[in-house]
TIVEX-132350 format. One line per field, with one value per atom (N, C-alpha, C, O, CB): x negated, z, y negated; atom name; residue in one letter. Coordinates in Angstrom, 2 decimals, padded with zeros to 5 digits. Glycine has a CB too. Example, Ala and Ser with C-alpha at 12.3 -4.5 7.8 and 13.67 -1.06 7.14 Angstrom:
2
east = [-013.19_-012.30_-013.20_-014.24_-011.31_-012.85_-013.67_-012.90_-013.41_-014.08] .
up = [007.80_007.80_007.80_008.46_009.05_007.08_007.14_007.87_008.04_005.72] .
north = [005.69_004.50_003.30_003.32_004.47_002.25_001.06_-000.03_-001.14_000.60] .
titi = [N_CA_C_O_CB_N_CA_C_O_CB] .
kekol = [A_A_A_A_A_S_S_S_S_S] .
This chain:
67
east = [002.02_003.06_003.36_002.37_002.72_004.59_004.70_004.81_005.22_005.37_004.49_004.53_005.86_006.81_003.85_005.98_007.34_007.64_006.73_007.40_008.81_008.87_008.91_009.29_009.88_008.58_008.72_009.91_010.17_007.39_010.78_011.88_011.48_011.19_012.69_011.52_011.04_011.64_010.92_011.29_012.91_013.51_012.96_012.72_015.02_012.86_012.09_010.67_010.03_012.09_010.25_008.54_008.42_007.47_007.63_009.56_009.39_009.69_009.09_010.92_010.67_010.87_010.31_010.46_011.98_009.67_009.22_007.60_007.16_010.00_006.74_005.17_004.51_004.93_004.38_003.48_002.76_001.69_000.94_002.47_001.44_000.59_-000.82_-000.90_001.09_-002.10_-003.14_-003.95_-005.07_-003.83_-003.34_-003.96_-004.14_-003.82_-002.94_-004.60_-004.84_-003.46_-003.44_-005.70_-002.39_-000.90_-000.35_000.43_000.23_-000.47_000.20_001.60_002.45_000.20_002.01_003.38_004.07_003.37_003.44_005.39_005.97_006.65_007.33_006.81_006.48_007.31_008.27_008.12_006.68_009.14_010.16_010.59_010.36_011.60_011.12_011.62_012.97_013.82_011.54_013.35_014.25_015.36_015.01_013.67_016.63_017.76_018.23_017.89_019.17_019.07_020.01_019.09_019.40_020.59_017.76_017.08_017.42_016.65_015.53_018.64_018.71_019.16_018.49_019.63_020.48_021.08_021.99_022.24_021.98_022.39_023.39_022.63_023.18_024.49_021.26_020.08_020.37_019.74_018.27_021.00_021.12_022.08_022.07_021.74_022.86_023.70_022.95_023.29_024.98_021.78_021.18_020.12_019.76_020.41_019.74_018.95_017.47_017.15_019.29_016.77_015.01_014.64_013.99_013.79_014.98_014.45_014.91_014.00_014.85_016.07_016.32_015.81_015.61_017.54_015.49_015.00_013.38_012.83_015.34_012.79_011.33_011.16_010.18_010.83_012.28_012.19_012.30_011.55_012.99_013.15_013.44_012.36_012.39_014.75_011.26_010.18_009.09_008.33_009.44_009.19_008.37_008.92_010.12_007.93_008.10_008.03_008.47_008.06_006.47_009.33_009.90_009.13_008.71_012.01_009.12_008.89_009.85_010.62_008.28_010.09_011.19_011.21_010.22_010.93_012.58_012.84_012.48_012.51_014.32_012.11_011.67_012.41_011.96_011.25_013.85_014.80_014.62_014.77_016.66_014.33_014.57_012.82_012.71_015.23_011.84_010.65_010.39_009.99_009.49_010.66_010.76_011.62_010.99_011.48_012.72_013.36_012.61_012.63_014.65_012.07_011.52_010.05_009.61_011.35_009.25_008.13_008.76_007.97_007.26_009.59_010.15_010.39_010.03_011.81_010.90_011.18_010.07_010.18_012.03_009.01_007.59_006.42_005.65_007.38_006.53_005.23_003.99_003.18_005.18_003.59_002.35_001.84_000.85_002.39_002.53_002.22_001.61_001.29_003.66] .
up = [-020.03_-019.10_-019.30_-019.29_-017.76_-019.51_-019.57_-018.67_-017.64_-020.11_-018.54_-017.56_-016.83_-017.56_-017.86_-015.75_-015.13_-015.17_-014.92_-013.64_-015.47_-015.52_-014.18_-013.29_-016.29_-013.94_-012.35_-012.57_-013.56_-011.88_-011.35_-011.13_-010.78_-009.64_-010.01_-011.92_-011.68_-010.44_-009.92_-012.93_-009.95_-009.15_-007.59_-006.68_-009.40_-007.62_-006.34_-006.27_-005.22_-006.32_-007.31_-007.14_-006.66_-006.07_-008.64_-007.02_-007.07_-005.04_-004.35_-008.49_-004.67_-003.43_-002.11_-000.92_-003.43_-002.75_-001.58_-001.85_-002.97_-001.53_-000.70_-000.98_000.20_001.36_-001.08_-000.22_000.46_001.20_000.57_-000.12_002.47_003.22_002.90_002.37_004.69_003.40_002.91_003.74_003.37_002.48_005.03_006.24_005.96_004.89_007.64_006.89_006.54_006.23_005.49_007.68_006.96_007.11_005.83_005.29_008.67_005.33_003.77_004.18_003.34_002.49_005.30_005.34_004.60_003.63_005.76_004.32_003.25_004.00_004.97_002.41_003.53_003.92_003.07_001.85_004.56_003.62_002.62_003.31_004.52_002.40_002.75_003.12_003.69_003.02_002.17_004.82_005.68_004.46_003.38_006.72_004.78_003.74_004.57_005.69_003.63_003.63_004.11_003.94_004.68_005.81_002.99_002.80_001.43_000.94_002.96_000.68_-000.75_-000.64_-001.03_-001.69_-000.04_-000.04_001.41_002.09_-001.42_001.73_002.74_004.21_005.26_002.54_004.06_005.20_005.71_006.75_004.55_005.36_006.13_007.36_008.16_005.08_007.56_008.94_009.91_011.09_008.79_009.47_010.34_011.14_010.74_009.41_012.32_013.23_012.94_012.18_014.94_013.43_012.90_013.39_012.60_013.93_014.58_014.89_013.77_013.22_016.30_013.43_012.63_011.34_010.79_012.61_010.60_009.47_009.47_008.54_009.01_010.59_010.90_011.03_010.56_012.19_011.76_011.74_010.55_010.41_012.50_009.60_008.30_007.39_006.35_007.53_007.66_006.75_006.79_005.86_007.19_007.93_008.00_007.59_007.72_009.24_007.10_006.49_007.72_008.87_005.87_007.26_008.23_007.52_006.37_008.06_008.47_008.07_007.79_008.72_008.87_006.39_005.82_006.82_007.35_004.14_006.96_007.83_007.03_005.80_008.35_008.04_007.22_006.35_005.37_007.87_006.75_005.83_004.41_003.39_006.35_004.37_002.76_001.97_000.76_002.87_002.64_002.08_001.06_-000.08_003.21_001.55_000.37_-000.78_-001.83_000.90_-000.97_-002.03_-002.70_-003.93_-001.64_-002.04_-002.63_-003.29_-004.19_-001.35_-002.85_-003.21_-004.83_-005.72_-001.79_-004.87_-005.92_-007.05_-008.20_-005.35_-006.73_-007.66_-008.30_-009.41_-007.12_-007.53_-007.77_-007.43_-006.47_-006.84_-008.41_-008.45_-008.46_-007.86_-009.65_-008.97_-009.27_-008.16_-008.38_-010.76_-007.13_-006.07_-004.79_-003.82_-005.63] .
north = [021.34_020.79_019.48_018.74_020.90_018.88_017.69_016.91_017.44_017.50_015.17_014.57_014.13_013.85_013.73_014.06_013.64_012.14_011.36_014.08_011.70_010.45_009.95_010.70_010.06_008.80_007.90_007.20_006.52_006.65_007.46_006.63_005.08_004.72_007.27_004.20_002.87_002.04_001.19_002.14_002.26_001.47_001.81_001.02_001.63_003.37_003.95_003.54_003.46_005.52_003.31_002.84_001.46_000.95_002.86_000.94_-000.57_-000.95_-001.77_-001.42_-000.10_-000.34_000.36_000.12_-000.31_001.24_002.06_002.11_002.34_003.66_001.87_002.06_002.89_002.86_000.53_003.61_004.15_003.60_002.86_004.87_003.80_003.19_003.94_005.04_003.20_002.99_003.53_004.44_004.80_002.61_004.88_005.34_007.02_007.54_004.92_007.63_008.91_009.89_010.88_009.45_009.36_010.20_009.62_010.41_009.84_008.76_008.41_008.09_008.39_009.81_007.53_006.74_006.34_006.08_005.91_006.02_005.55_004.48_004.78_006.54_002.94_002.13_001.27_001.24_001.52_000.64_000.03_-001.45_-001.54_001.16_-002.46_-003.54_-003.56_-002.98_-004.26_-004.11_-004.56_-004.91_-005.38_-005.81_-004.62_-004.83_-006.33_-006.71_-003.31_-006.94_-008.25_-009.42_-010.35_-008.20_-009.69_-011.00_-011.52_-012.34_-010.88_-011.09_-011.55_-012.88_-013.83_-010.72_-013.00_-014.25_-014.41_-013.42_-014.36_-015.62_-015.73_-015.69_-015.35_-014.50_-016.11_-016.08_-017.57_-017.80_-015.81_-018.42_-019.86_-019.76_-020.70_-021.08_-018.77_-018.54_-017.88_-017.94_-017.69_-017.14_-016.10_-017.11_-018.21_-014.71_-016.49_-017.54_-017.25_-016.34_-017.38_-017.87_-018.05_-016.53_-015.85_-019.59_-016.00_-014.85_-013.83_-013.19_-014.49_-013.62_-012.68_-012.84_-011.76_-012.48_-013.93_-013.99_-013.59_-013.00_-015.32_-014.01_-013.71_-012.28_-011.71_-014.39_-011.57_-010.26_-009.54_-008.57_-009.85_-009.86_-009.01_-009.13_-008.47_-009.43_-010.00_-010.21_-008.87_-008.60_-011.66_-008.18_-007.01_-005.77_-005.51_-006.83_-005.00_-003.63_-002.79_-002.90_-003.21_-001.98_-000.52_000.82_000.98_-000.23_001.54_002.91_003.72_003.99_003.52_004.35_005.09_006.39_006.89_005.47_006.81_007.73_009.14_009.26_007.56_010.26_011.34_012.02_012.62_012.16_011.95_013.00_012.32_012.99_013.09_011.08_010.47_010.62_010.39_008.29_010.94_010.56_011.76_011.51_010.31_013.24_014.31_013.72_013.86_015.76_013.16_012.68_011.54_011.41_012.30_010.85_009.56_010.00_009.29_008.29_011.21_011.55_012.51_012.80_012.42_012.71_013.80_012.56_012.76_014.88_011.51_010.58_009.77_009.25_009.79_009.69_009.10_010.12_010.16_007.78_010.82_011.95_011.49_012.19_012.81_010.50_010.09_008.93_008.23_009.58_008.83_007.68_008.36_007.67_006.81] .
titi = [N_CA_C_O_CB_N_CA_C_O_CB_N_CA_C_O_CB_N_CA_C_O_CB_N_CA_C_O_CB_N_CA_C_O_CB_N_CA_C_O_CB_N_CA_C_O_CB_N_CA_C_O_CB_N_CA_C_O_CB_N_CA_C_O_CB_N_CA_C_O_CB_N_CA_C_O_CB_N_CA_C_O_CB_N_CA_C_O_CB_N_CA_C_O_CB_N_CA_C_O_CB_N_CA_C_O_CB_N_CA_C_O_CB_N_CA_C_O_CB_N_CA_C_O_CB_N_CA_C_O_CB_N_CA_C_O_CB_N_CA_C_O_CB_N_CA_C_O_CB_N_CA_C_O_CB_N_CA_C_O_CB_N_CA_C_O_CB_N_CA_C_O_CB_N_CA_C_O_CB_N_CA_C_O_CB_N_CA_C_O_CB_N_CA_C_O_CB_N_CA_C_O_CB_N_CA_C_O_CB_N_CA_C_O_CB_N_CA_C_O_CB_N_CA_C_O_CB_N_CA_C_O_CB_N_CA_C_O_CB_N_CA_C_O_CB_N_CA_C_O_CB_N_CA_C_O_CB_N_CA_C_O_CB_N_CA_C_O_CB_N_CA_C_O_CB_N_CA_C_O_CB_N_CA_C_O_CB_N_CA_C_O_CB_N_CA_C_O_CB_N_CA_C_O_CB_N_CA_C_O_CB_N_CA_C_O_CB_N_CA_C_O_CB_N_CA_C_O_CB_N_CA_C_O_CB_N_CA_C_O_CB_N_CA_C_O_CB_N_CA_C_O_CB_N_CA_C_O_CB_N_CA_C_O_CB_N_CA_C_O_CB_N_CA_C_O_CB_N_CA_C_O_CB_N_CA_C_O_CB_N_CA_C_O_CB_N_CA_C_O_CB] .
kekol = [X_X_X_X_X_X_X_X_X_X_X_X_X_X_X_X_X_X_X_X_X_X_X_X_X_X_X_X_X_X_X_X_X_X_X_X_X_X_X_X_X_X_X_X_X_X_X_X_X_X_X_X_X_X_X_X_X_X_X_X_X_X_X_X_X_X_X_X_X_X_X_X_X_X_X_X_X_X_X_X_X_X_X_X_X_X_X_X_X_X_X_X_X_X_X_X_X_X_X_X_X_X_X_X_X_X_X_X_X_X_X_X_X_X_X_X_X_X_X_X_X_X_X_X_X_X_X_X_X_X_X_X_X_X_X_X_X_X_X_X_X_X_X_X_X_X_X_X_X_X_X_X_X_X_X_X_X_X_X_X_X_X_X_X_X_X_X_X_X_X_X_X_X_X_X_X_X_X_X_X_X_X_X_X_X_X_X_X_X_X_X_X_X_X_X_X_X_X_X_X_X_X_X_X_X_X_X_X_X_X_X_X_X_X_X_X_X_X_X_X_X_X_X_X_X_X_X_X_X_X_X_X_X_X_X_X_X_X_X_X_X_X_X_X_X_X_X_X_X_X_X_X_X_X_X_X_X_X_X_X_X_X_X_X_X_X_X_X_X_X_X_X_X_X_X_X_X_X_X_X_X_X_X_X_X_X_X_X_X_X_X_X_X_X_X_X_X_X_X_X_X_X_X_X_X_X_X_X_X_X_X_X_X_X_X_X_X_X_X_X_X_X_X_X_X_X_X_X_X_X_X_X_X_X_X] .
């Protein structure tokens, strides 16, 4: 049985947590540029990771089979 190729962009954007339930996390959007106009609270809130929605997890796991 041949190996399945990992979708590299997906593997860089999503991470599995180390807990028992193995939840998937991702970075919040909008951190690339044009951040000078945003308040300090908004910039601080965007630094944290969020949990990926359940409807996307199945697709992401198919794209990253060895994570």
